[in-house]
C-alpha positions as a Markdown table, in Angstrom:
| # | Residue | x | y | z |
|---|---|---|---|---|
| 1 | Met | 6.7 | -3.2 | -74.0 |
| 2 | Thr | 5.1 | 0.3 | -73.3 |
| 3 | Ile | 2.3 | 0.5 | -70.7 |
| 4 | Arg | -0.3 | 1.4 | -73.6 |
| 5 | Lys | 0.5 | -1.7 | -75.5 |
| 6 | Gln | 0.5 | -3.9 | -72.2 |
| 7 | Ile | -2.9 | -2.4 | -71.5 |
| 8 | Thr | -4.0 | -3.2 | -75.0 |
| 9 | Thr | -3.1 | -7.0 | -74.7 |
| 10 | Phe | -4.3 | -7.0 | -71.0 |
| 11 | Ala | -7.9 | -5.8 | -72.0 |
| 12 | Thr | -7.8 | -8.1 | -75.1 |
| 13 | Ile | -7.0 | -11.5 | -73.0 |
| 14 | Gly | -9.2 | -10.1 | -70.4 |
| 15 | Ala | -11.9 | -9.9 | -72.9 |
| 16 | Leu | -11.3 | -13.7 | -73.9 |
| 17 | Asn | -11.1 | -14.7 | -70.2 |
| 18 | Thr | -14.4 | -12.7 | -69.2 |
| 19 | Ala | -15.9 | -14.7 | -72.4 |
| 20 | Ile | -14.8 | -17.8 | -70.8 |
| 21 | Asp | -16.0 | -16.7 | -67.3 |
| 22 | Ile | -19.5 | -15.6 | -68.5 |
| 23 | Thr | -20.2 | -18.4 | -70.6 |
| 24 | Ile | -19.1 | -20.8 | -68.1 |
| 25 | Tyr | -20.9 | -19.0 | -65.1 |
| 26 | Thr | -24.4 | -18.5 | -67.3 |
| 27 | Leu | -24.2 | -22.1 | -68.5 |
| 28 | Leu | -23.9 | -23.5 | -64.6 |
| 29 | Ile | -26.7 | -20.9 | -63.4 |
| 30 | Trp | -28.8 | -22.2 | -66.3 |
| 31 | Leu | -28.3 | -25.9 | -64.9 |
| 32 | Thr | -29.2 | -24.4 | -61.5 |
| 33 | Ala | -25.9 | -24.7 | -60.0 |
| 34 | Pro | -25.5 | -23.0 | -56.4 |
| 35 | Leu | -24.3 | -19.4 | -57.3 |
| 36 | Leu | -21.1 | -19.9 | -55.3 |
| 37 | Leu | -20.1 | -23.1 | -57.0 |
| 38 | Ala | -21.0 | -21.4 | -60.4 |
| 39 | Ile | -18.4 | -18.4 | -59.6 |
| 40 | Ile | -16.0 | -20.8 | -58.3 |
| 41 | Ile | -15.9 | -22.9 | -61.3 |
| 42 | Ser | -16.1 | -20.1 | -63.8 |
| 43 | Thr | -13.7 | -18.0 | -62.3 |
| 44 | Thr | -11.0 | -20.8 | -62.3 |
| 45 | Ala | -11.4 | -21.8 | -65.7 |
| 46 | Gly | -10.7 | -17.6 | -66.4 |
| 47 | Met | -8.1 | -17.9 | -64.2 |
| 48 | Ile | -6.1 | -20.6 | -65.8 |
| 49 | Ser | -6.5 | -18.9 | -69.1 |
| 50 | Ser | -5.4 | -15.6 | -67.4 |
| 51 | Tyr | -2.4 | -17.1 | -66.2 |
| 52 | Val | -0.9 | -18.7 | -69.2 |
| 53 | Leu | -1.7 | -16.0 | -71.5 |
| 54 | Asn | -0.8 | -12.9 | -69.5 |
| 55 | Arg | 2.7 | -14.5 | -68.5 |
| 56 | Arg | 3.3 | -15.3 | -72.4 |
| 57 | Phe | 2.1 | -12.1 | -74.3 |
| 58 | Thr | 1.1 | -9.3 | -71.6 |
| 59 | Phe | 4.3 | -9.5 | -69.6 |
| 60 | Lys | 6.5 | -11.5 | -71.9 |
| 61 | Thr | 8.3 | -13.3 | -69.0 |
| 62 | Gly | 9.8 | -16.9 | -67.9 |
| 63 | His | 9.3 | -15.7 | -64.4 |
| 64 | Gln | 6.5 | -17.5 | -62.7 |
| 65 | Pro | 5.2 | -16.1 | -59.8 |
| 66 | Ile | 2.4 | -19.0 | -59.6 |
| 67 | Val | 1.7 | -18.5 | -55.9 |
| 68 | Arg | 1.4 | -14.9 | -56.0 |
| 69 | Phe | -0.4 | -14.9 | -59.3 |
| 70 | Ile | -3.2 | -17.3 | -57.6 |
| 71 | Cys | -3.3 | -15.4 | -54.4 |
| 72 | Ile | -4.0 | -12.1 | -56.6 |
| 73 | Thr | -6.4 | -13.6 | -58.7 |
| 74 | Val | -8.2 | -15.3 | -56.1 |
| 75 | Thr | -8.6 | -12.3 | -54.1 |
| 76 | Gly | -10.0 | -10.9 | -57.4 |
| 77 | Leu | -12.3 | -13.5 | -58.3 |
| 78 | Trp | -13.0 | -15.2 | -55.2 |
| 79 | Val | -13.5 | -12.2 | -52.6 |
| 80 | Leu | -14.2 | -9.2 | -54.8 |
| 81 | Gln | -16.5 | -10.7 | -57.5 |
| 82 | Pro | -18.7 | -12.5 | -55.2 |
| 83 | Val | -19.2 | -9.4 | -52.8 |
| 84 | Val | -19.9 | -6.9 | -55.6 |
| 85 | Ile | -22.5 | -9.4 | -57.2 |
| 86 | Trp | -24.0 | -10.0 | -53.6 |
| 87 | Leu | -24.1 | -6.4 | -53.2 |
| 88 | Leu | -25.7 | -5.6 | -56.7 |
| 89 | Ile | -28.1 | -8.5 | -55.9 |
| 90 | Gln | -29.1 | -7.0 | -52.4 |
| 91 | Leu | -29.1 | -3.4 | -53.7 |
| 92 | Leu | -31.1 | -4.0 | -57.1 |
| 93 | Gly | -33.1 | -6.9 | -56.1 |
| 94 | Ile | -31.6 | -9.0 | -59.1 |
| 95 | Thr | -33.5 | -12.4 | -59.5 |
| 96 | Asn | -33.1 | -13.3 | -62.9 |
| 97 | Ile | -30.3 | -15.0 | -65.2 |
| 98 | Leu | -29.8 | -11.6 | -67.3 |
| 99 | Gly | -29.5 | -9.7 | -64.2 |
| 100 | Leu | -27.1 | -12.0 | -62.6 |
| 101 | Ser | -24.8 | -11.8 | -65.7 |
| 102 | Ile | -25.0 | -8.2 | -65.7 |
| 103 | Ala | -24.0 | -8.1 | -62.0 |
| 104 | Lys | -21.4 | -10.6 | -63.0 |
| 105 | Leu | -20.0 | -8.6 | -65.7 |
| 106 | Ala | -19.8 | -5.4 | -63.3 |
| 107 | Ala | -18.0 | -7.4 | -60.6 |
| 108 | Thr | -15.5 | -8.8 | -63.6 |
| 109 | Ser | -14.8 | -5.1 | -64.3 |
| 110 | Ile | -13.6 | -4.3 | -60.9 |
| 111 | Ser | -11.3 | -7.6 | -60.4 |
| 112 | Leu | -9.8 | -6.6 | -63.9 |
| 113 | Met | -8.6 | -3.3 | -62.7 |
| 114 | Trp | -7.4 | -5.2 | -59.6 |
| 115 | Asn | -5.5 | -7.9 | -61.4 |
| 116 | Phe | -3.6 | -5.5 | -63.9 |
| 117 | Val | -2.2 | -3.3 | -61.1 |
| 118 | Trp | -1.1 | -6.5 | -59.1 |
| 119 | Tyr | 0.3 | -8.7 | -62.2 |
| 120 | Arg | 2.3 | -5.8 | -63.5 |
| 121 | Ile | 4.0 | -5.7 | -60.3 |
| 122 | Ile | 4.7 | -9.4 | -59.6 |
| 123 | Phe | 5.4 | -10.3 | -63.7 |
| 124 | Gln | 7.9 | -7.3 | -64.2 |
| 125 | Gly | 8.8 | -6.3 | -60.4 |
| 126 | Thr | 7.2 | -2.5 | -61.4 |
| 127 | Lys | 7.2 | -0.5 | -57.8 |
| 128 | Lys | 3.8 | 0.5 | -56.9 |
| 129 | Lys | 5.1 | 4.2 | -57.5 |
| 130 | His | 6.4 | 3.7 | -61.1 |
| 131 | Leu | 3.2 | 1.9 | -62.1 |
| 132 | Arg | 1.2 | 4.9 | -60.6 |
| 133 | Arg | 2.9 | 7.5 | -62.6 |
| 134 | Ser | 2.9 | 5.3 | -65.8 |
| 135 | Val | -0.8 | 4.5 | -65.6 |
| 136 | Phe | -1.5 | 8.2 | -65.1 |
| 137 | Ser | 1.1 | 9.2 | -67.9 |
| 138 | Trp | -0.8 | 7.0 | -70.2 |
| 139 | Leu | -4.1 | 8.7 | -68.9 |
| 140 | Arg | -2.9 | 12.0 | -69.6 |
| 141 | Gln | -1.9 | 11.4 | -73.1 |
| 142 | Leu | -5.2 | 9.7 | -73.8 |
| 143 | Gly | -7.1 | 12.8 | -72.8 |
| 144 | Ser | -4.5 | 15.0 | -74.7 |
| 145 | Asn | -5.2 | 13.0 | -77.8 |
| 146 | Gln | -9.0 | 13.7 | -77.7 |
| 147 | Arg | -10.8 | 15.0 | -80.6 |
| 148 | Pro | -13.7 | 17.1 | -80.6 |
| 149 | Ile | -16.9 | 15.3 | -81.1 |
| 150 | Gly | -18.8 | 16.3 | -84.4 |
């Protein structure tokens, strides 16, 4: 599968996982669950969905690097996301559910980039140098295919 197809499939699965995550997170916040508990429960649901769907559809492998997958995902979900959400709350003074949901979406975007790079490495054994070349090549292609607006 080409890097472009992988990124498209990953993004589609990521959108589904994000919808699951944010829906559960928002529901738990609405039910007045503690913030950290809401993050852990919602991201766990997204993580389970991500592992099953990405292994099957994005990277199409029987290879099951579950321990490494969990370590990478937990870092993205339980370290990066809470830190980004906390920083946004502190910097922007967020106090309402809409603001918390937007902060969650921003944090999710950062962890999605983290996850794609590391999932590709663990599922396909892609070396970091090769992955960098593939991603930059794909981005250059996108830039050269742009059409003028208007």
